[in-house]
N, C-alpha and C positions, 0 to 999 in steps of 0.2 A: 357487414362483411369484414370491417376492420377488427371487430371483436373476434371473428374467426381467426384472423392472423395473429392478434395479440395472444389468444389462448392456444395458438398453434394447431387449431382444428384443420387448417389447410394442409399441414404436414401429415395428419392422420389420413386425410382423403388421398394424399399422394401415395402413402403406403398401401391404401386400399386399391388404388389404381394399379399399382405394381403387381398385385395379385390377379389382375384380370388379363385376358389374352386378346380379346377383341378391342379394336380402337374405339368403336362405338361405346362399349362398356367402360373403357378407361375414362372416356369423357363423362359418362353417366356417374362414375364414381367421384370424379373431381367436382361435379355439380351437386352432389348429395347435400341436402339441407335438413335441419331438424323439422319434425312435424309437430303440429299442435293437436293432432287427432290421437287421443289416447288409444283407441281400438287399433288404429293403424300402426302405432308404435309397438304395441304388444304383438301384432302380427309380424312386423318386421323383425323383432327380436327373436320370435319363435322360429322364423325362417332361418335366421343366422344360426340358431341352436341346431336345427335339423341339418343344415349344410355341414356344420362342424362335425356332428355325430356321424354323418355318412362318410366324410373324408377319413375320420379316425378309424372307422370300422371296415370300410370297403377299399380305401386308398384314394389316390389322386384321380380326379375325373378326367376322361379323355376328351378335353375340349380342344378346339382349333381356333386359330386367330381370326379367320373369316375376313381378313383385311382386304381381299380383292373381290369379294362377292358383290359388293354394291356396284363396282365397275362393270361386272358381268351383267348384272341386272339392267344397268343403264344402257349398255350396248345392245342388249336384246330389245329394249324398248324402242330403239331407233332402227331395228331390223338389220343390225350389223352382224358380220360374221365373226364368231369367237375364234381366237388363235389357240393353238395347242396348249400353251402354258395356262391360259385362262380356263380352258376346259379342265385342265389338270387340277386347278384350284377347286372347281366344282366337285371333281372326283374325291379330292382329299376331304372336303366338307361332308360329302355323303358317307365316306368311311367313318369319319368322326361321329356322325349322327347314329350310324349303326352300332358303333362301339358304346356310345353313350346310352343308347336304348338298352343294350345288354347290361351296362354298368348299373343303370337305375333299376333294372329288374332284380339284380342282386341286392340293391339298397332297400328293396321293399321289406326285407327282413329286419331293418332297423326301426321300423314303425315310424317312418318319417313321411309326411305328406308330399314332400318334394319328390320322392321316388316315383310318384304317380305322373310326374311330368313326362316320363317315358312313354306314356300312352298317347301323348300329343305329338310325338316325333314320328314322321313318316319314314319308313325304311324303303328307299327307292332302289331296290336291288337290281332291277332290269336296267335302269339308267346307269347305275354304278358299274355293272358288268360290261355294258356296251362301251362306256368311256374307257374302261380298263383294257378292253380288247383292241380299241382303235388307237389309243394314245399311249406311247411308251417313251419314257425319258424325255418328255417335252416335245416330241414329234409324232407325226402320224405314222403308225407302224405299217410295215409291208403287208401284214395280214389283214389290214383294215378292210380291204376288198380284193377279190381275185384279180380284177383288172389292174389295180395298183401294183400288186405283186408281179404280174406279168410285165408291165411297163418297166419297173425297176430292174427286173432280171435282164430285160433287153438292153437297158441303159448300161448295165455292167458289161454285157457282152460287147456292145459297140465301143465303149471306152477302152476295153482291153485290146480290141482290134486296132484302134487308133494308136495306142501306146506301142504296140508291137511293131507297127510299120515305122513309126518314128525311131524306135530303138534300133531298127535295122539300118536306117540312114545314118544314125550316129556312129554305129560300129564300122560302116563301110568307108566313111569319109571323115575321120576324126580331125584332119587338118583344117576342115572348113569351119569347125565349131569352137567357140570360146569356152563352152562348158560341155560336160558329158552327160547331161540329163535333159529330160523334156520339161518345159515350162509352160504354165497356163497363164495366158495374157488376155484380159478382156473376154474371158469365157472361151477362148480358143486354145487348143493344144498347139504349141509352137516349138521351133528349134532355135537355139542361140547361135546364129550364123555370124562369122566375122565379116566386117564390112567389105573387105576386099574379095570375099567369096560370095557376095550377095547374088550375083548373077549366075552362080553355079547351082543354086537351089531354086527350082521352079516353084512359085507359090506367091502368097500374098504377105506383104510386110504388115504385121499387126501393131508392132511397137518398136521404138528405138531405146537403147540404154541411155543413161544420163550423159555418158561420155561420147555418145554417137559411134562407139567402136563396135557395138553388137546390134544386129538386126534380129528381131524375133519374128520368124517367118512361119506361116502356116503352109506346109507343102501341098501342092496340088494333088498329090497322091492320096491325101486324107480328107480333102475338101468334101467329098461325097459322104464319107463317114461322119464328118463333123455336122453336115446338114441333117443326116439321119438322127444324130445325137440331139441336136437342137429341137427337132420335131418331137422326139421322145420326151424331152424335158418339158415341153409345152403340155403334152398329154399327161405327164405326171402331175404338173401343177394343177391342171384342170380337175384331175381325179382327186387330188388332195383337197382342193377347195370344195368339191362336191361332198366329200366325207365330212369336212368341217361344217358345212351348211346343214348337213343331215343331223350331226350331233347338236348344233345350235338349236335347230328346230325341236329336237328331242328334249333338250333342257327347257326350252320355252314351254313345251307341252306340260312339263312338271313344275313350272315356275311357281304356281300357287303353293304347292306342297313345300317347295324349297324355301319360300318366303316364311311360311309357318314354322319350318324347322329353324330358320335363322332367328326368328323371334323367340322360340323356345330355348335355343342354345345361348342367346344373349342373356335371357333371364337367368338361366342356370349359371352362366359365367359370372354374373353379378352376385348371385346368392353364394356361390362357392368362393368368390373373392372375399366376401364377408366372413365366411367360415375359415378360410386360410389366414385372414388377418387375426381372427380370434385365437387361433392356434399359435401363431407367431408371437402374440402378446401375452400368452398364457391367461386369456381373459375368460370371463364367465357372464352368463345372462343374469340380469338383476331385475328386481321388481319395480313396478310402476304403482305409486299410491295416489289416491284421489285427494288426500289432504295436502296441505302445503308443508311437506316434511321431506327432509333429506337425511338419510342414514347411510353412511359410507363405512364399510368395515374392511380393514386391511387392504386399502387401495394403493396403487402405485401409479405414478405418472407414466403413461404408456411410452413416452419418448426417452425415459431414463433407463439405465441398465437395470433390468428386472431382478438380477441376482444380487445387486448391492443396494437398490433403493429401499428406504425404510418405509414400511406400510403406514398409511394414513387412516386414522379413525376420526370421523367427523359427523356431527349431528347439528341440525338446524331445523327449527320449526316446531319441535315438540312443545317446549315451554318458551323457547327463546328464538325469535325470528332473526336476531342479529348476533354474530360472533365477533368479538374484538380480540384480535390475535397480537400478542406482544412477545418480545424475546430478542436475543442478540442478533446483530447483523450477520448475514450469511447463514442464518439458522434454519432457513427453509420456509419462512413465512410466505414469500411470494409463490413458492412452489405449491404451497397449500391452496392458495387462491386459484392458481392455474389448474391444479388437479381437479378441484371442485367444479370449476367452470367447464373445463374440457370434457370431463366425464359426463356432465349434464348434457352437453351438446351431442356427444357420442350416443348416449342412451336414447335421446329423442330422435336420432338418425337411424335407430334400429341396430346399432353396433353393440357387441359385447365390450365390457370394460375390464381392466385388470383389477378386480376387487372380489371379495367373497360374494357368493350368490345370495346371501341373506341381506345384501345391501338393497336399498330402496330409494328411488328418485321420484320426485313429483314433476309435473309438466310446467315449463316456463314459457311464457309468450315471448320473452326476450332474456338474453344473458348479457348484462351491461357491465362493462369493466373499465377501470382506469388503472393500468399496470404499466410501470416504466416511467422514466423521467419526462418523456414527451417534449424535450427541448426542441425548438424549431428556429433555425437561423432565418429561413425563408419567411416565416410568419412573425419573426421577432418576438417569440414567446419564451419566457423563462420557464424553469421547472415548475415554480409555483403557479404562474399564469396558465401554463398548459394543463396542470392538474385541475385547477379551479374551473377552467373552461370545460374540461371533460366532465367534471362532477356536476356542474350546472346543467349540462346537456343530458346527463344521466337522470338527474332529478326531474327534468322536464318530461321524460318519457316513461320513467319507472311507474309501475302500479302494483297492486296486490299480487299479480301473477308473475312478477319479474324476479330474477336473481341478479343482485348487485354485488360486485366485487371491487373493493377500492384498496389500493396499495399505498401505504405510508400516508394515511389521511391527514391532511393539515400540514404536511411537511413543506419545506422550502421557503418558510417565512419566519417572522418573529414568533418564538415559541408560544407566548401567551395568546397572541392573536390566532396563531395556527390552531391552538387548543380550542379556543372559543369557536372558531369556524367549524372544527371537527365535531364539536358537540352539537352545533346547530344542524350540521349535515345528518348526524345520527338521529337527532330528533325528527327531522323531516322523513328520513327513511322509515323510522318507527311509525310515523303518522300515515305513511303510504301503505303500510302493512306488507311490504315485500320481504322476501328472504334476503339477507345480506351478510357478507363477511368482510371485515376491514382489518388492516394491519396498522400499527401505530407504535410510537415510542413514548407518547405523552403519559406521564403518571396520572394526571388529572382525568384522562379519558378512561384509564383502568378503573379508577375510583368511580367515575360516573357509570361505567358499565356494570360495576358490582352492585350499584343501587337502583339502576333503571330497570323497571319491569320490561321484560322482552329481550334484554341483552344478557350476554354471558361472556366472561373473560376466558381466554385460552392462551397458552404459552407454548413456545417451542423449547423443548428440553435441551439442557446444556450440561456437558460433563466438565465440572470445574477441575478435575484432576488432569484430564488430557487436554483441556482447553479446546475441545472440539464440540461443535454442535451435534446433537443427536438426531436432528431432523424428525423428531417425534412430537406430535401435537398432543397437548394435555389440556382438555377442556375443563373449565371450572376454576382455574388459577391464572393470575396475571404473571407475566414474565418480566425479567429485568434485562437491561442491555448488557450488564456484566463488563462494561468497558474498563473500568478502573481495576476490577479484579483481574481481567485478562492482562492488562498492562503490567500489574504487579507480578503476575506469574511469569510473564515474558522477560522480567528483569529490569523494568524501569527503575532508575535510581530513586532512592527514598525522597530526596528533596523535590524531584520532579513530580512524584506521586502526591506529596503534600500540597504542592502548588495546584495540581489538578483538583484535589479535594477542596481546596480553598475556593477555586473558581466555580466548582460545581455546587458545593453544599455549604461553604463557609467553614473556617477552620478553628476559630476561637470559641471556647465555651462562652455562653452569653454573659456570665458574671464578669469574666475578664474584659469582655468587650465593653460592658457597662462601666467598669472601673476606668477605662480609657475615655469613655464618653459620659461624663458625670451629669450631663443635662438630661440623660435618659434614665428613667427609673428602672429598678430591678424587675426582671420578668418573672413569669411563673417558674417556681423551683422545680417543677416536674419536668421541665424541658432540659434536655441534655444535648451536647454537641461534642465533636471530637476534641480531645485535649491536646491541641497543637498550638504552640506559641507562634505569633507572627508580628511583624512590625505594625505599629499603630497606623491606622488608615485615616485619611481625612474624613470628617463627618459628612455623611451623605446628605443630599438635599431631600428632605422629607416633608410631607404634608403637615401643617401646623394646626389645622382645625379638624377635629374628629368628626364634625358634622358633615364633612365633605364625602365621607365614605358611605356607600349603600350596600345592602345585601346583594351579593352576586358580583360585586366589583372584583376584577382581577388586580391584585396588588403585589408590590415587591416588599419583602420584609428584610430589613437591614439588621446586622451587618452581613449575614450570610447571603443576601440577595436571593432569597428563596421566593418562588412564585406561589401565591396562595389565593384563596377566594374568601371574601368577607361573608360570614354566616350570621353575624349578630352586630347590631349598631353599637355605638360607644356607650359605656356605662358611666357612672358618676365619677370614676377615676380616670376617664379618658382612655380606657382600654377597649380595643376593637376585637371582636371575635373573628379569627382567621383560621381557615382550615388549610393545612399544609400537608401534603402527602398522606391524606386520610386521617390526620390528627387535628383536633380542634384545640386552639391555643388563644389565650387572651394576650394581646400585644399592645403596648402603648402606641397611641396614634402618631407620636413623633418618629417612631421607627418604621413607619409605613408610607409608601409612595404609591399613588394610583398608577396602575399600568394600563388597564383597559376597563372602561366603565361598563357596568352591567347592561346598560341600555343598548350598547353596541354588540353584546354577546348573546343576549337572550330576548325572545319575543316578550311583549307586554303580558303581565299577569302570569309569568312563568312560575311553575311550582318548584321552588328551590329545595324542597324536602327530597326531591329525587336525587340531588347531589349530596346533601348534607346528612340525610337520615337513612337508616336501614329500612328495608322493606317491612320488617316486623314492627319497628317503631312507628312508621307512617300509618300502618294499619291500626295500631293501638291508639295513636293520637286521634284518628278519625272516629273510633269508637268512643273515646273519652269526650270528644266534642259533642257527641250525640246523646250519650247516656252513661250511667254507671254500670259497669259489668264486673262481677266478681272475678278476680284472678287476672284482670287486664293490667299489664305492667308496661310503663314507658321507661326505658333505660336512659338516664341522663348521664352522659360521659363527662368526665372532669374537664372543665373549661367550657362546657356547653351551658350557656345561660338562658336557653330558650325555655 
């Protein structure tokens, strides 16, 4: 469920619930979960498509909230009498059922199977008409029965007689009264008599004013009429109760049909909620494939502004199970992961997604993700610790049917160690055979992905003129962070930019650096560096014995302090083969310092050709080791002494 929140699937379910009318259906929407049954998912998506088509062609369906119907059913179960407002809810529901039946009859022209739900809705016309005749504006109508009509007419006559007599007393003796109108107190018609004239008016004191200055007296001359009125009111109440009990019994007689109608209307409410959501998101039905493949065409994150969001094109599983995404910060890498994960959950829940209908998704038993920094003060977890805890948990549960999404893989710690851990995680994901997508900034991982079978690089496009990310994913190419370029375009002073270049890549060309450090021999002439002069730096502490370096060791190459990986042991000149940013170089062992040993980065008997060699070269070498084959060529790059 945490992954649902991370990928914002809960927000999609909230939007789905907003399109439902019944509280029961709203709850059902919020509890919707992806299915692992392919046939069920296909049926769900088809139902959403049908509901959307009916709404677009016929209009908004005449659904009702049905919020009070369960209370009505519960009261009937204990043989309680329904009140007029509760019976009115039943009437409104019956009207909605009748209108829905007519609506679905029109929808049969859309060639949608949902339209045939109309055949399962009972049109309870007799009950609807009887309720409409008896209940008006939330009360029992006078015409509900002849007896009730007669009683209420007699009540009106008696009431008018009482008021007439009291009005006559008011007019004849104005000085006795504090007010010139008749007042009803505790159900009795009274006159407001001044306290000093209390004995002048024969009758019963019903109530006193707060100041005790006025007595509300029911005159004896109207007591008989008041008694008659009270009797009529009892008769009215008895007749009203009789009518309500009759209507309650009539509803009970039709309760089975009403329950079936409730079930049908709730089903339709849910289906049309999915159709309404699809329309609001400008979404489409997509395909379900049986292979472990994802093909997303022109998709947009459903919670972004659909008018301004940049479409996403994404593929995984055709030749490459894993996609390594790189590019500048705020370039949209995280949005890509969230879009892929969220759309996968939506599809498996039978919802349309904002993508072209030629998109295709496979079924996942789990969508596992680690997105966000995950810092926790309560659990005393740093960003790195939180990431690693999540990743280890993901690796524990992931299998060949899972989708794994990892954001900023290996970040939050020492770059070389983070890079090594990231490669180890990628290896493990490849071994599990799951589909996965990760984002990273490490250049070594880009190179690793370029050479590892089953992995492909992808980058987020960046406009170097406007300095704005384009939020467009380009599969097949690795991206750059563009930080120094952005800083330069934003006006960073030249001296600050030079210092940043020094810290990141080294600023002296190697010849000048060697001139300052005479104990270190001249490096390969093919190597170039930025021609920027800096002050002589202290000689770094470096390993003195070339035999200490093994293939796969992560090392620091001075003076630029570049991180590289040893691809070849020391030759007779004491030169170590180091691969730096995809290029192989021979570097004197005195200029190298061990950073992380290969034994800490890679499993035993690891095939380092995955990192150091191209796919074509690895294939050619395997053939060469087995037999001679005409035309088989192994390309040896300069500096490669293998």
